[in-house]
Every structure is written in structure tokens, then in C-alpha cells.
LUMMI-7173 format. One record per residue: residue in one letter; x, y, z of N, C-alpha, C in turn. Coordinates in steps of 0.1 Angstrom, whole numbers, plus 2048, in hexadecimal, padded with zeros to 3 digits. Last residue first. Example, Ala and Ser with C-alpha at 12.3 -4.5 7.8 and 13.67 -1.06 7.14 Angstrom:
! residues 2
s8807EA8478897F584788180084F/a8847C784E87B7D384E8847DF84E/
//
This chain:
! residues 527
d361B566FB36BB48705375B5170A/e351B75705358B6C6FC35CB5F705/l334B81715345B80716343B7270B/e324B9D70E326B9170E331B8B70F/i318BBA727323BB1721322BA3721/i308BD372A307BC672A312BC5721/k306BF074030BBE873630BBDB73A/v303C1074D2FBC037502FFBFB741/v30CC2C75D30CC1F751307C1A755/s30CC4D76330BC3F767304C3875F/a323C6975D318C5E75A31AC50761/d339C7975F32DC7B767321C6F767/g34EC5E75E34FC6E756342C6F766/v33DC43762341C48756342C54755/k335C2C77C336C3A775341C3D76A/q325C0F770330C1477332BC23772/c31DBED774315BF9774320BFF77A/v316BD075C31DBD976131BBE5761/v30DBB375730EBBD75D312BC575F/v316B97742318B9D74F310BA974E/r30DB7373130EB84733310B89743/d328B5B72D31DB5F73131FB6E72E/h339B5471A330B53711323B5971D/s34DB44733346B4672A33BB48721/k340B4A757348B43749346B4A73F/i340B5577833EB58768345B4D75F/i341B48791336B4F78E332B5677E/g35EB3E793350B3478B347B3C78C/s373B4D79C369B427AA35EB3B7A4/a381B5377F387B4978A37EB45795/k36AB6477636EB54771370B4A77E/g36BB7A78A35EB71786361B66783/h387B82787384B7C791379B74794/d385B8B76B389B7E76F387B7877C/l371BA077036CB94768375B8876C/a37FBB077E377BAF78536FB9E77D/v397BB276D399BB077738DBAA77F/k384BC175938EBB875A390BAE761/l37BBD9764375BCD76237ABC375E/v395BE776638FBE3774386BD6772/s39ABEC74C3A4BE27523A4BDE760/e384BFB746385BED74138EBE6744/n38BC1375537EC0875B37DBF9752/t39EC1B7483A5C18751399C0C75B/a394C2272F39EC1A72F3A0C1473B/s37FC38732379C29730389C20731/t386C4A752388C46743385C3773E/s375C4A76D37EC4E76637CC46759/e36AC45791369C4D783370C4F77E/a378C337A036DC2E798367C3778D/p39EC2F795394C39797383C2F794/h3B9C1A7973AAC1B79039FC20797/r3C8C187AB3CDC1D7A03C3C1E799/p3BEC047C13BAC137C13C3C197B6/d3AEBE77B13BDBF17B03B5BFA7B4/a392BE17CA397BE17BC3A5BE67BC/l384BC47D938CBD07D8393BD77CB/m361BB97D6375BB37D437ABC67D5/p346BAC7E8355BB47E535DBB17DF/f327BA47DF332B987E133EBA47DD/l306B9F7E4311BAB7E631EBA27E8/g2F2B8F7F52F2B927E0302B987DE/r2E7BA18112E5B948042E9B9B7F5/v300BB18222F6BB68162F4BA780F/i318BAD82D30EBA98362FDBAE82F/l332BB581E32DBA881E31FBA282A/s32DBCF818323BC780F324BBB813/q347BD482F336BDB831329BD1826/r35DBD081E357BCA82734ABCE82D/a35FBE6813359BDA806357BD2814/e35EBFD81C34EBFC810352BEE813/f375BF882C369BF883635DBF482A/a386BFE819388BF081D377BEE823/g382C1780E37FC0A80137EBFF80A/s39EC3080A393C2981138AC1B807/f3C1C2F8133B3C3180B3AAC2A812/s3D3C4D81D3D0C428213C2C3C814/w3EFC638243E8C5C81C3DFC4D823/r3F3C7A8403F5C6D83B3EBC69834/l3ECC9484C3F6C8C84E400C80843/q3D2C9A83C3E3CA283A3ECC9A842/n3CAC858393C8C8E8473CDC96847/t3BCC768193C8C7E8263C3C8782C/k3B2C5D8053B0C6880D3BEC6D816/l3AAC4D7E73B6C537EF3AFC627F5/r394C377E5397C3C7E13A2C457E8/p38DC0F7D3395C1E7E039AC297DD/i36FC057C8380C0C7C4384C167CD/v365BE57CD366BF37D2374BF67C9/v34CBD47B8359BDB7BA35FBE57C0/s337BC07C033BBCE7C334CBD07C1/l325BA87AF332BAB7B1335BBC7B3/v30BB997B630DBA87B631DBA87B8/p2FCB7C7A7303B837B2305B907AE/m2D7B7A7A22E5B7779A2EFB827A8/t2C0B857A62BFB767A92CFB727A5/p2BDBA77B72BDB9D7AA2C5B8D7AE/r2B0BB77CB2B1BA97D02B3BA27BD/y2AEBCF7CD2A9BCC7C22AABBC7C2/k2C9BD37DC2BDBD87E32AFBD37DC/a2DBBD47CC2D9BC87D62CEBC97DB/i2DBBEB7C22DABDF7B62DABD27C2/l2E5BFC7DD2DABFF7D42D2BF67CA/r2FCBF27E32F2BEC7EA2E8BEE7E3/a30BBFC7CB30DBED7CE300BED7D5/a309C197D5304C177C6303C067C3/r317C1C7E830BC197EB302C157DE/g334C187EA329C0A7F031DC0B7EB/s342C2C7E433CC287F1336C1E7F7/s34CC207CE357C227D3354C247E5/t34AC0A7B4344C107BC34FC137C6/f33ABF1798347BFC79E343C087AB/c32CBD279532BBE2799335BE97A1/i320BB777D32EBBF787329BD178C/i308BA178930BBAE789317BB4789/v30BB8277430EB8778230DB9977A/s301B75763302B6D76D307B77779/a2E0B7E7532EDB807532F4B7A762/k2C6B7D7432CBB7574B2DAB7174C/v2BAB9873D2C9B8F7322CDB8373A/k2A5B9C74B2A5B997412B2B92737/i2BCBA07642AEB967612A9B90757/a2C9BB175D2D3BAC7632CAB9D760/a2B3BCE7592BFBC47512C7BBA750/r2AFBC87742A5BCB76C2ADBC275F/v2C7BD57812C3BC67842B7BC477A/a2CCBEA7722D7BE27762D0BD6773/s2B2BFA7802B7BFA76F2BCBEC76B/s2BBBFE7962AFBF87932AEBEF784/a2D0C117962D1C017992C4BFA798/i2C7C277822D0C1D7802D2C0C788/s2B3C317972AFC2C78C2B5C25785/e2C5C347AE2B7C2B7B12B6C257A1/l2D1C497A42D9C3F7A82CDC307A8/h2BDC5D7A02C7C587942CCC4C798/t29CC577B42ADC5A7AF2B2C577A7/m27DC5579C28DC537A7298C5A7A7/p264C677A326DC6779B276C627A0/e253C4A7AC257C517A2257C627A9/g25AC2C7C0251C387BA25FC3F7B0/v263C1B7D6267C247D6261C2F7CD/y248C097D324BC0F7E0254C1B7E0/k24FC007B9243C087B8244C0E7C5/v268BF57BB261BFF7B425BC087B5/t25DBDB7CA26ABE97D1266BF07C8/k24CBCF7C024ABD77CB253BE27D1/k25CBC57AD24EBCD7AA24FBD77B5/f26FBB47B926FBBF7B3269BCA7AD/y25EBA07C1263BAC7CE26ABB77C7/l254B947A9248B9E7B524FBA77BD/d26DB8C7A4260B9479825DB9D7A1/q278B807B5279B8A7B1274B927AC/n26AB687CD267B6D7C0267B787BD/f27FB4C7D7283B5A7D6277B607CD/v28CB327D427EB357CE27AB447D8/k2A2B347D32A1B347C6293B337C5/e2AAB3D7F22A9B4A7E42A5B437D7/a2A7B247FD29AB2F7FB29AB3C7F1/e2BDB197F42B3B137F12A4B1F7F5/a2CBB2B8032CFB297F52C4B277EC/c2C5B278222C6B358192C3B33809/i2D3B0A8222C0B0B8252BCB1B81C/k2EAB0D8212E7B058192D6B0A81A/g2F1B1D8362F3B258262EBB1E81B/v2EBB0D84E2DFB1B8482E4B1F83D/i2FFAF88472F1AFA8432E8B02845/s316B0B847315B06841303AFD83A/i312B12865313B1D85930DB1484C/t313AF4875309B02871308B0A869/e32AAEF86A31FAE9864314AF2867/v33AB0487E33DAFF86D32CAF986A/p331AFE89A330B0889432CB0C881/y328AE58A7325AE689C329AF1893/l322AEB8C2327AE68C132DAE18B2/g321B118CD31EB028C9324AFD8C6/r327B298D932AB1D8E0324B0F8DD/l329B398BF331B3E8CC332B308D3/t315B2C8AF324B2C8AA32CB2D8B6/e2FAB2E8B92FCB1F8B130FB218B2/a2F8B448C9301B368CA303B2D8C6/g2FAB528AB2FBB568B9301B468BF/l2F9B568892F8B4F8932FAB5489F/l2E1B6D8752EAB6E8802EAB6288A/i2DCB718532DBB6985E2E5B67868/a2D5B8C83E2DDB858442D7B7F84F/d2BEB9782F2CFB9682B2D5B8F82D/s29BB8E82C2ACB8F8392B2B9082F/g283B8882328BB9281A29AB98827/d273B6F82326CB7F82A279B8C826/l283B5F818277B6681426FB6F817/v295B5D82F29CB6382528DB6281A/a286B5384328CB62846292B69838/n280B3D838272B48839278B5383D/a295B2C83D28EB32833286B39830/v294B2B85929FB3585229CB35844/d27BB2286027EB2D865289B3885C/t280B06854279B1185227AB1D852/a294AFF86729BAFD85628EB06851/e285AFE880291B0987E293B0A870/a273AE987926DAF987F277B0487C/r284AD787C27EAD786C278AE6872/t2A5ADD889299AD988B28DADA87F/p2C3AD787E2B9ADE8812ACAD8883/r2DEABF8872D4AC387F2CDACD883/l2F0ABE89A2F4AB98932EBAC1886/n2EBACB8B82E8AC48B22EDAC58A4/d2EEAE48CE2F1AD68D42F1ACB8C9/t2ECAF98BB2F2AFA8C22FBAED8CD/m2D6AF48AF2E4AED8A42EFAF08AE/s2BEAFD8B72C0AED8BC2D0AE58B4/d2C2B1A8AB2C3B178B92C6B088BA/v2BEB288912C0B158962C6B168A4/v2B9B418972B2B3688B2B1B2B88D/r2BEB5A8A02B7B528A82AFB4789C/t2BBB7788B2C0B6F8972BAB63896/v2BFB8B86B2B3B858782BDB7887D/v2C3BA88602CBB9C8642C1B9986F/a2C3BC08442B6BBC8502BFBAB853/p2D0BDD8362D4BCF83B2C6BCD844/k2BBBF08222C1BF28322C4BE6835/g2A9BFB8132B4BF980E2BCBF7815/a28AC03818295C0981F2A6C08817/m282BEB81127FBF4806287C0080B/n28EBD9826293BD681828FBE480B/c284BE483D292BE5837296BE3830/k268BDB83726CBEA83C27CBF183A/y270BC283A264BC883026CBD682E/l272BBC85427ABB784A277BBF839/a25CBC486026BBC8868274BC785B/a246BB685C249BC1859253BC7858/k254B97863250B9B856251BAB853/q253B9987E263B9587425EB99868/f23DB9F887249BAB888253BA587E/l234B8687F22DB9287D23BB9F879/f242B74890242B7488223CB83879/v238B7D8AD248B7B8AB247B7C899/k220B788B4222B878AF22FB878A3/e21CB618C7219B618B9219B718AE/p22CB698DB231B5D8D0229B608C5/p22DB8B8E0225B7B8E622BB778D7/l24DB968E9241B978DE23BB8C8E5/d265B928FE25EB9E8FE24FB9B8F6/i26CB7F8F0269B7E8FC262B86900/g273B818D626CB768D9263B768EB/l289B948DC27BB968D9270B8C8D8/n299B828E1295B8B8EB284B928EB/g2A0B778CB2A0B6F8DA298B7A8E1/r2A1B878B3295B7D8B7293B758C7/s2ACB9E8AA2AEB9F8B62A2B918BC/l2AEBAC88B2A4BA98942ABB9B89C/i2C3BC58872C4BBA88A2B8BB788F/i2CBBDD8692BDBD88772C6BCC877/g2D8BFB8612D7BED8642CEBE886D/d2E4C128622EAC0E8592DFBFF853/a2C8C2B8752D5C1A8732D5C17867/e2B5C3B86F2C3C418772D1C33873/q29EC2D8652A4C3A8622B1C3C866/l299C1D87D29CC168702A2C22866/i291C2E88F29EC248932A2C22882/e277C2F887282C3988828AC3588B/d26CC16884269C23877279C2E87D/f26DC1089F270C08897276C12888/h262C168B726AC238B2272C1A8A5/n255BFB8BD24AC048C0253C148B7/l26FBE88C3261BE98BA25BBF78B5/g27ABF98D5280BF88C9275BF38BE/e266BEC8EA267BFD8E926FBFE8DA/i265BD38EC257BDB8E425EBE78DF/n289BCA8DC27ABC88E526FBD18E5/e29CBCC8CB29BBBB8DA290BBA8E3/i2AABCF8B42A1BD28B729BBC58C2/k2CBBE28AA2C7BD18AE2BABD48B8/a2D5BF08922CDBF389F2C9BE78A3/f2F7BF18872ECBE98892E5BEB892/i30BC0F87E304C078882FABFF881/q32DC0986831CC0B86A317C05876/t34CC2286C341C12871334C13871/q353C37866352C2F859347C2385F/y35DC4087B356C4687B34AC41868/l371C32883365C2A88135CC3587F/d38DC3E880388C35875378C32877/g388C5589C38FC4D890385C4A886/l374C5C8AC37BC4C8AE37EC4A8A1/k356C698AA363C6F8AF373C638AE/s346C5889E34AC6189935AC6789A/l33FC4A8B2346C448A9349C4F8A1/f32CC598C2336C588C833DC4F8C0/e316C608AC320C6C8B132FC688B7/r30BC4A8AC314C4D89F31EC5C8A5/a305C458C330CC3D8C0315C418B7/q2F1C5C8C42FAC5A8CB303C4F8C7/r2E0C4A8AC2E5C5D8AC2EFC5A8B4/v2D3C378BC2DFC338B12E4C418AC/d2C5C458D02D3C378D02D9C358C5/e2B4C4F8BE2BDC598C62C5C4F8C9/a2A1C3D8BB2A9C408AD2B8C498B5/h29DC248D1299C318CD2A4C368BD/r2A8C0D8D9298C0E8DE295C1A8D5/t2BCBF18D82BBBFC8CF2ABBFE8D3/y2C8BD88E22C1BE28E52C0BF08E2/s2EDBE08D82DFBD78DD2D5BE18DF/l2F8BE68B22F2BEE8C12E6BE48CB/s314BDE8A8305BD78A7301BDC8B8/l328BED890320BEC8A2315BE48A0/f33CBDF87A32DBE287F330BDF88E/d35ABE0875350BE686A33FBE886E/i373BEF88C369BE588935FBE887E/k390BF288F38DBF5883378BF287D/n3A0BE78A339CBDD899397BE488F/q3A0BFF8B23B0BF78B03ACBF48A2/v387C098B838CC118B039DC078AB/g37FBF18C937BBF08B937DBF88B3/w38EBF18E0390BE58D6388BEA8CA/s387C0F8E5396C078E4396BF98DC/s36CC158E137EC1E8DF387C198DF/i35FBFE8E635EC058DA36FC0D8D9/v367BFB903368BF18F9366BF98E6/e35BC1290C36CC1190F36EC06902/k341C1090634AC1B8FF358C1C904/d338BFB914338BFA903340C04901/k33DC0792C342BFC92B345BFA91B/d327C1C92C333C1C93033FC1292A/s30FC12913313C0F92331FC0F923/l2F3C17903303C178FF30BC19910/t2DCC1C90F2E1C139042EEC0E902/p2D9C1F9342DDC259272E2C1991A/l2BAC179442CEC1693D2D0C19934/e29FC0E94D2A9C1D94B2B9C1A94C/i28EBFC93B29ABFA9452A3C06944/r26ABF2938276BFD936284BFD93D/i25DBD3932262BDD93B26CBE6937/q25ABC192224FBCB920251BD492B/s268BA893A260BA8929254BB792C/a283BA394527ABAB946270BAE93A/h2A0B8E93E297B9993728CB9A93D/l2C0B8D9452B2B8B94A2ABB96942/t2D9B739432D3B7C93E2C5B7D945/f2F2B619502E5B5D94D2E4B6B94B/l311B5194A30AB5F94B2F9B5E945/s31CB3A94F324B4595731AB51953/g303B1A95430FB2294C314B32951/t2E5B1095A2F3B1095F2FBB1B950/l2C8B1296C2D1B1D9682DFB13968/t2AEAFB96D2BBAFD9712C2B0696D/a28CAFA971294AFD9692A9AFF96F/s267B01974276AF997C27FAF996E/n255B2096E25CB1096C268B09971/k250B36981246B2C977247B21972/i254B4299C25CB3A994251B3298B/v24CB619AA24CB4F9AA24CB4A99C/c268B7E9B625EB759AC25BB649AE/v26AB969C726CB8D9CC261B849BF/v287BAD9C527EBAB9B9277B9A9BF/n295BC99D628FBB89D4285BB89CE/n294BE09DF29DBE29DA298BD09D1/g276BDA9F3281BE09EF289BE39E3/q268BC49E326DBC69F2277BCC9F2/v24EBBA9D1256BC29CE258BC79E1/e23FB999C623EBA89CD24ABAD9CC/g23EB8C9AE234B8A9B9234B949C1/v244B8998D249B94999236B909A6/e24CB6A982240B7697F240B78990/l264B5B968261B60973252B6A976/w271B40958264B4B958265B52965/v293B3394E287B3595727DB3E955/s2A4B1C93E2A1B28941295B28946/t2A9AFF9392B8B0C93F2B1B1993F/t293AF693229FAEF93D2A7AF5941/e28BAFE91D288B0692C28FAFE936/s29EB0E90229BB0190C298B0991C/g2A5B248F729BB238F9294B18900/t2BEB2A8F62BAB228E92A9B1F8F0/f2D0B4B9022C9B3E9052C0B378FB/l2E6B5D9052E1B578F52DCB4A8F7/y2E9B539262F0B5B91D2E8B5590F/q2CFB409352DBB3E9302DFB4B928/g2B2B519432BBB4C93A2CBB4B939/i296B6194C2A5B5D94E2A8B5494A/f278B7994B283B6C946291B6C94A/i261B8095C26FB8995D271B7895A/t241B9895E247B8C956254B8E954/d22DBA5976236BA696823CB9A96A/g21CBA398E218B9D97E225B9D975/k226BBE99C222BB199E21BBAC993/k244BD498A237BD299222EBC298F/v260BE0985258BD5980251BD598A/a274BF798526CBF4976260BED979/k27BBF599F275C0399E26FC01990/s287BDD9A1282BE29A7277BEC9A7/l2A1BE598F293BD998B289BDB996/g2B2BF29952AABFB99329FBEF98E/d2CEBE89992C7BEA9A62B9BF49A4/f2DCBCD9882D5BDB9832CCBDA994/n2E7BB79882F1BC09832E9BCE983/i2DCBA09A52DDBA49932E5BAF992/p2D9B7E9B32DEB8B9B02DFB919A4/l2C4B6B9BF2C6B6D9B22D0B7C9B4/l2B9B519D62B8B609D42C4B619C4/e2B1B369D52A3B429E02A6B519DD/s2C4B2B9CC2B6B239C72AAB309CE/s2DBB439C52D6B389CB2C8B329C7/p2F9B589C72ECB519C42E9B459C5/e303B6B9DF309B5B9DA2FCB589D3/q30BB909E02FEB849E5305B779DA/g313BA69D331BB9D9DB318B919DF/e2FEBB39C5308BA89BE311B9D9C7/d2E0BBA9CB2EABB89D82F7BAA9CF/p2C5BBC9C32D6BC49B72E3BC09C2/t2B9B9A9BE2BCBA79C82C5BAF9C1/l29DB889BD2A4B8E9B62ACB9E9BA/i290B6A9CD293B789CF2A1B7E9C5/v278B549C5287B599C528AB629C6/t263B379CD266B489CC275B439CD/a251B1B9BA25AB1F9C525BB2F9C5/d248B179A223EB1A9B1244B1E9BB/e262B00998255B0699624CB0B9A6/q283B079A6279B009A6268B059A1/l2A6B0999A299B1299D288B0799A/s2C7B059A02B9AFE99E2AEB0899F/i2E4B1198F2D9B149992CDB0F993/a307B0A9912F8B069872ECB0B993/k31EB2199131AB1199430CB12990/e32FB3899032BB30982325B2198A/s334B4A99E33BB3A9A533AB2F998/k327B61998337B6199533CB4F99B/n30DB6898B312B5E98F321B5B98F/v2F6B8098A304B8398B30BB71993/v2E4B8896C2E2B8197A2F2B7E97B/q2E0BA595B2E2B9695C2E2B9096A/l2D2BB59422D0BB194E2D4BA2950/e2DFBCF92D2DCBBE92D2DDBBC93B/p2E2BE791A2DABE992A2D4BD792E/g300BDD90C2F4BE590B2F1BE4919/v314BD18FC30ABCA908300BD3907/t317BD28D831ABD48E6311BCD8ED/d32DBBE8C331EBBF8C831FBC38D5/l33EBC38A733FBC48B7334BC88BA/m347BB488833CBBA88F340BB989C/v35DBB286A35BBB187934BBB7881/a358BA184E359BAA85735ABAC860/c36CB8D83B366B8D84036BB9D847/l37BB78818378B8682236CB8982D/k38DB63815381B67814381B73821/k3A6B538183A3B5D80F395B6380C/t3ABB3F8283A1B3C8233A1B4A814/i3C4B4C8343C7B3E82E3BBB3A826/k3B6B6983C3C5B698353C9B5B829/v3A6B6384A39FB6883F3AFB66836/a3B0B5785C3A8B4E85B3A5B5184C/a3C0B6E86B3C6B608683C0B5785D/k3AAB788773B5B828693BAB72865/l3A0B6588A39AB6A8813A4B71870/n3B7B6789B3B1B5F8983A9B5E889/e3B0B848A43C1B8489B3BBB74894/l397B818AB399B8989F3A9B8589D/t3A0B6F8C6397B6B8B8396B708AD/e3B0B858D73B9B758D23AEB718C3/q39EB958DB3A9B988CF3ADB8C8CA/h389B8A8EC384B8B8DD392B8E8D3/y3A0B8A8FE395B7C8F9393B7F8EA/e3A1BA39013AAB9F9013A7B928FA/p384BAB90A38CBB28FE398BA88F7/d379B9291F37BB9C91E383BA090A/h353B84922360B8091F367B9391C/w337B9091333AB8791B34CB86917/s32CBA0906322B9E91132BB9591A/f337BA38EE33DBAC8F6335BA8906/d339B938D3331B9A8D8337B9C8EC/f340B978AE34BB938BF343B9C8C9/r33BB84892334B8D89C33FB8D8AC/a349B8A86F348B82880342B8A88B/v337B7F854339B8C85F33BB84869/s338B6784433DB7583C342B8384A/m336B4883F332B50848341B5F845/g339B3382F332B3E82B331B46835/a34FB1E83033BB19831334B26831/k366B2C833363B25829352B1F824/l35FB3284C360B4084335EB38834/c363B1E85E355B2685C356B32851/g37FB1485836DB10853362B1B858/s38CB2D86438EB2785737DB2184F/i384B2887E37EB2F87D37DB3686C/v38CB11884380B0D886378B1F87D/e3A4B1587E3A0B0B878391B0A879/v3A8B298923B0B2D8853A3B2587D/s38EB298AC39CB258A939EB2789A/r379B318B4382B3D8B3392B388AD/s35FB258BD35FB298AF36FB2F8AC/k35BB1F8D7358B118CE35AB158BF/p35CB348E2365B2E8E5363B248DA/g353B4F8C5357B4C8D135FB3C8D6/l346B648AF350B5B8B3351B568C1/t326B6089C32AB628A9338B5E8AE/g322B6787A326B6088232BB64893/v30AB6E862311B7386D316B6B874/i309B6983F305B6384C313B6B858/k2F1B718242FEB6F82B2FCB6C83A/t2E6B688082E1B6B8162EEB6B81F/m2F1B567F42F0B687F02E9B6C800/a306B407FA2F5B447F92F8B517F9/p321B377F1314B2A7FA306B327F7/f32EB417D5327B427DE31FB3C7E9/f330B2D7C033AB2F7C7336B377D5/s31DB087C7324B1D7BE32BB217C7/a30CAF07B9316AF67C131DAFF7BB/r2ECAEF7B52F9AEC7A8304AF67B6/s2DAAD57CB2DCAE27C72EDAE07C3/p2CDAB57C02D5AB87C72D4AC97BB/e2A6AB17BF2B1AB47B62BDAB87C1/l292AB37CF29DAAA7D52A7AAB7CC/i27FAC37C0284AC47C8290ABE7D1/s274AB17A9283ABB7A8288AC47B5/a262AA17B1270A9B7B1277AA47B2/m24DAB97B0252AB27BE25EAAB7B7/r24CAD579824CAC3798253ABE7A6/i232AEE7A0245AE97A3241AD97A2/p222B07793221AF8796234AF3798/e22BB2C7A8228B1D799229B11798/e233B317BC224B357B7222B2A7AA/l24EB2C7BB241B237C5232B237C2/l263B2A7A4258B367AC24EB2A7B0/v287B287A027CB2179E272B2D7A6/h2A5B2879329DB3279828BB2D795/g2BBB1D7832B8B1478E2AAB1D799/s2C7B327782C1B2976F2B6B2077C/h2D5B447892CDB497842C2B3D77D/m2EEB3178A2E4B347982D5B3B797/
//
């Protein structure tokens, strides 16, 4: 993995670009989040997705009921057993999402320059002249000249299935709009986005709370994707809510930045959240098109320096219906990796797309190629400079482990951890080799029963670039004598050898705690 590294800043032989990539046990260091839905919920397809490189399954509650998602999740569990590949679960909330109510699911044709009325009267039948919506406060939020976008849920940007409206006037609770482009709305769910307008609805709706406290608790979700996060307070309230729900106090909250309000409060949100999802679909509507790339680069840099995972969405929309991405999309995926993204989130492409497995496979291949030209040396120096001195004890150990691994051309870094924090800090410095995070379970009790921690921590590293977890035997504590550490290390090395990332005569950097001291050591393997 390390030997195939090239720098774009140095002269590159053009013919070498066409040389086939070496197969690796890990398709890519960058992770892939797949949204499971109608086209990707059978055991067979989910198994294909896991083998192709999906490490987080996203369950989107904007549509369908908990029973439907439960069936999908049971299939995911079966696929994990078959493929022996770990997969984390992400619950995506609905939040303050505005929707056109179309119970009959019939197609609606809209003609350019005609007018259409948006009404909060949900009992009305939708037509070319009238669209009922699920929010009665739109007339108070918008004014003449404002822009409203309506598209199929997880719209792919095709202007034949989505429409731009301009507010002409407000009549009581109704909003009269001029249609800016001809389109036919198809599908069961259309979302409505009022550009740069504050919508007075809670970030965590009552419906969201109900789903989290039933479906979320039952399935011990690893991640909560908090849609339409606009303020740090949104994250704090969600965390307080999770803290009262049994095991969900361990669930990580990923703030989904979808509009200008979230952009304006980005720094405070980043401090509170465990990770960030850049929801480029809605951001692309709220922001002028020429500003989208700038926000992406700035946001990813901030996440990288904070050592928090950053996830980019909406990368290969055209693969919803096609077997290959466009040239622009392929370049976009690579640029997301070069910008510092931890994971790529696929929405419509896997949810209702015709080629979910192929999409994950192609995105993984593009990520792997981009990783080869990622300038790790420059990134490392930038991160060390940003962190400054004096470094914390853990930060110093993590950066030293990465520096040592690069200097000795190690094939892998093995990190023993119980909370996952040490391994995440190592991954923050973006080593060019995989980081094998050996999660040591801890025994805990609530005075009624014993249980082991560790499963959450292991699965939560499945969204961090370059981090690959394995659960150790709970009989070996993370901080212990050299003898037990050696036996856990042997298991980790055997795992690395079996998966093909470690070969004889390779060098391996090991990061572990011995007593009160943190130790980084370099091992050279024999035959």
C-alpha cells in the first residue's frame, strides 16, 4: 500500500497512470456509507455492498416506517455474518424537512411561467395548480422574490424531475409562485427547500424522538445523523436526549450541515458534534454554485484539524441510473479524498439506484487511487503545526507512531485501545498505511448485571479514514503485563497476515499502554 505512493507535485510518467492497481484487503482507506432501501435491502445485495467496501449502513427515516427498516436491518445482520465484515448502523433523522404531500403518488406536470399555489391544507389533491405541503408557517417565512426548490426525495439534480419556483405573492396561508422551469414531479416523496430561509421547526422532531427511543434503542445505533443542524445547541439537545436512553449515551452524533444557518455556526457545531456530514444536495441549493467547493474545502480542513470525521454526500448522482459515473463525478470523488474527507455517503445511488454494489465498488476504486497521491508529508507538517506545542501526551504518542511508521515503511500500525481515542488520534495524522485498532473490551456493571464495552467503539471507527477495528478477547486488558500484551499482539498480527496486509519481513509499529506509560515500538517480522 505504501510503495504505490506517488506525488502529483513531482514528475510523473504518464504511462504509469494506466498500470493496474494492486489488489488490497481493504478496498480503500476512505470509508463508504451506503443508504439501504428498496434496491439494497436483500441479504444478497447487502452482502455485495459489504464486500465492495461499505462499512456503515444508513437508515433514512424520511420515508418508510420502522418495521420496514427493521426488516432491512435483520438482513444486514445476516449479511455481516455471511461476509464476516463489520458494519456500523447510522440512523438519519427527518428534522425540519418540508415535504409536498402527494398521497396518490401520481405524477405532477408543471409548466414554465405558469403559477402554482403552495398550501398548508394537506387534505387538498395535488395538481399542476396546487401543491399541499406539511408546514403551515411557509407564508410567514417567505417574501416576494424568494426562491423555492422542489424535487424528488434525494433528487439527483436532473431538472426534468425537479423545479425552481419564485415567490410571487403571499395570500393568507398560501404562497403563490411562478414556475421557473418545466418539470414533471414523480415518486412518492418530494422535498421542498426554501433557499436561505429560516424554518421555525425543531431540529429533532417528535417523530424523530419516537423513532430514536424505540427503533434506535432496540438496535443500539452507532451513529445519529442529525439532519438540518443549525446551531451547537441542536447537538447539545440531541446528546441530552440520547443520554437518557440506555446504551445510546455511547451513540456518536454527526451534525448534518445543510444550509447557510449551519454554515454560519459551523465552528461551534464542530466543537459539540462527534463528526460532520456535508449535505451537499441541500447546501448546493442554499449556496451559490460557485461557493460550494470553497465551503467543502474549508469545512474538511477544520474537521481534519479537530480530528473529527468528515463525510461528504452527493458524489455520483448519475449512477442512480447509470453503470458509470460522469467524468465530473469521478473527479469530484477524488477531490473529496484529497480535500481530507473521511467517508463518502451514498444516498439515492444505493437507496433506489439500479447499481448499488457497482456504485460502492467504483467509488472505492476512485478513493484508493486518490489516496495514492495524497500528500501525507505536507498534511502531517500542517497538522503538527496546527496542534502546536506543548502537545498533549496522547497527541505526541499518536504523531510519533505515524512518523516512525512512515520512516521505517511499516506495512501497518497496530494500536491497542479501549475507548478508541488513541486510534482515532493516530488516524488524524493520515498515515499512508492502515491503522489496525485492537479494541480491548472493558467489563462494566450497573449493579444488576455484567456487560462488556467495546463493540460501539469498534464499530464507530468504521467511519474514520484508515482505521480498521478488531475486537480483542476481553480476558486481555488494554493496560497490562507484557505477557498478556504479547498474546493480544500475536492475535492482531495473525489477523493482519490472514487478511494479507502483513507479510513476513514486514515492519509493524505498535502503540500500546504498559502500566502508566504509553509505548510506541517497531517490530520486524520473521518468516
